[in-house]
C-alpha positions as CSV (number, residue, x, y, z in Angstrom):
1,M,8.2,90.9,-7.9
2,L,11.4,92.8,-6.4
3,F,14.5,92.2,-7.6
4,D,18.2,93.8,-6.3
5,K,21.4,94.3,-7.8
6,P,23.4,91.1,-8.6
7,T,26.0,90.5,-6.3
8,P,28.9,88.6,-9.0
9,I,31.0,85.9,-7.6
10,L,34.8,86.0,-9.2
11,R,36.9,83.1,-9.1
12,S,40.1,83.5,-7.2
13,F,43.4,80.9,-7.1
14,D,45.7,82.7,-3.9
15,E,44.3,84.4,-1.0
16,A,47.6,87.1,-1.0
17,K,47.3,88.0,-4.4
18,T,43.8,88.5,-4.2
19,K,43.8,90.9,-1.1
20,E,46.8,92.5,-2.6
21,F,44.9,93.3,-6.1
22,Y,41.1,94.1,-4.3
23,I,42.2,95.2,-0.6
24,D,45.5,97.3,-1.4
25,F,45.6,98.3,-5.0
26,L,41.9,99.2,-5.9
27,E,41.2,99.5,-2.0
28,F,38.0,97.3,-1.6
29,K,37.6,96.6,1.8
30,I,36.5,93.0,3.4
31,E,33.2,92.9,4.6
32,W,33.6,89.1,5.6
33,E,35.2,86.1,5.1
34,H,34.2,82.5,5.3
35,R,36.0,79.1,5.6
36,F,34.2,75.9,6.1
37,E,37.1,74.9,8.5
38,E,41.1,75.8,8.7
39,N,43.3,75.3,5.1
40,T,39.7,75.3,3.5
41,P,38.9,77.3,0.5
42,L,38.4,81.2,1.2
43,Y,35.0,83.0,0.3
44,M,34.6,86.7,1.2
45,Q,32.8,89.3,0.5
46,I,34.0,93.1,-0.6
47,S,32.7,96.5,-1.0
48,K,33.5,99.8,-2.4
49,G,31.2,102.7,-2.1
50,D,27.7,100.5,-3.6
51,C,29.8,97.7,-5.4
52,I,29.7,94.5,-3.2
53,L,31.6,91.3,-5.5
54,H,32.2,88.1,-4.2
55,I,35.2,86.5,-4.6
56,S,35.6,82.6,-4.1
57,E,38.8,80.0,-3.9
58,H,35.4,77.4,-4.3
59,H,35.9,75.0,-7.2
60,G,32.8,75.6,-9.3
61,D,31.3,78.9,-7.9
62,S,32.8,80.4,-10.5
63,S,35.3,80.2,-13.8
64,P,38.0,82.9,-14.3
65,G,37.5,85.2,-17.2
66,A,34.8,87.2,-15.9
67,T,34.2,90.5,-17.0
68,L,32.5,93.3,-14.9
69,R,31.6,96.7,-15.8
70,I,31.4,99.1,-12.5
71,N,30.3,102.5,-12.7
72,V,32.1,104.8,-11.2
73,S,31.5,109.0,-10.6
74,D,34.8,110.2,-11.0
75,L,36.8,108.0,-13.3
76,D,39.5,111.0,-13.7
77,A,40.1,110.7,-9.8
78,F,40.5,106.9,-9.5
79,Q,42.5,106.0,-12.2
80,K,45.0,108.9,-11.0
81,Q,44.4,107.7,-7.2
82,L,45.9,103.9,-9.1
83,S,48.5,105.6,-11.3
84,E,50.2,106.9,-7.8
85,K,50.6,103.7,-6.3
86,N,52.6,102.0,-8.8
87,Y,51.5,98.6,-9.0
88,Q,53.6,96.7,-10.8
89,Y,51.3,94.4,-12.5
90,S,48.8,97.3,-13.5
91,R,49.2,100.4,-15.1
92,P,45.3,101.2,-16.1
93,G,44.6,104.0,-18.6
94,I,41.2,105.5,-19.8
95,Q,39.3,105.1,-23.0
96,D,36.5,107.3,-24.7
97,Q,34.3,104.6,-26.1
98,S,31.9,105.8,-29.3
99,W,28.6,104.7,-27.1
100,G,29.3,107.2,-24.5
101,T,31.2,105.9,-21.6
102,R,34.9,106.7,-20.7
103,D,36.6,103.1,-19.4
104,M,38.9,102.2,-17.6
105,T,39.7,98.0,-17.9
106,I,42.3,96.2,-15.3
107,A,42.8,92.5,-15.0
108,D,42.7,90.7,-12.1
109,P,45.7,88.0,-11.3
110,F,42.7,85.6,-12.2
111,G,41.8,86.8,-16.0
112,N,38.9,88.5,-14.7
113,K,38.6,92.4,-16.1
114,L,36.9,94.8,-14.1
115,I,35.9,97.6,-16.2
116,F,35.3,101.1,-14.2
117,T,33.3,103.2,-16.1
118,E,32.1,106.6,-16.4
119,E,29.0,107.8,-18.7
120,T,29.6,111.0,-20.7
121,N,27.5,113.4,-22.9
122,V,27.9,112.1,-25.9
123,Q,24.8,111.2,-27.8
């Protein structure tokens, strides 16, 4: 039996806000988009490095308010890159956690939380 990485599905309610946050601000790239027909909800796959997310406007695919932890190899550089964008809805900072990670938490426009995390050498 083989298990692979899960692909989280996050709820979205507005295509323009979704793309502004995930594509323009966080710099994920769109892998593909799907609609059953014109003027129906968007379902898309985005990625950044090995991180793959599905974003859905479909009722019932997911509930807003999910939290994801995403491992990052250079959190300081990512935080600096985001800070330089002056995105009006988020100015993320980094917190050192007692359990041995450094975390940067960012909420998307729909109430989902992305925790970008990097392990430290805390024992």
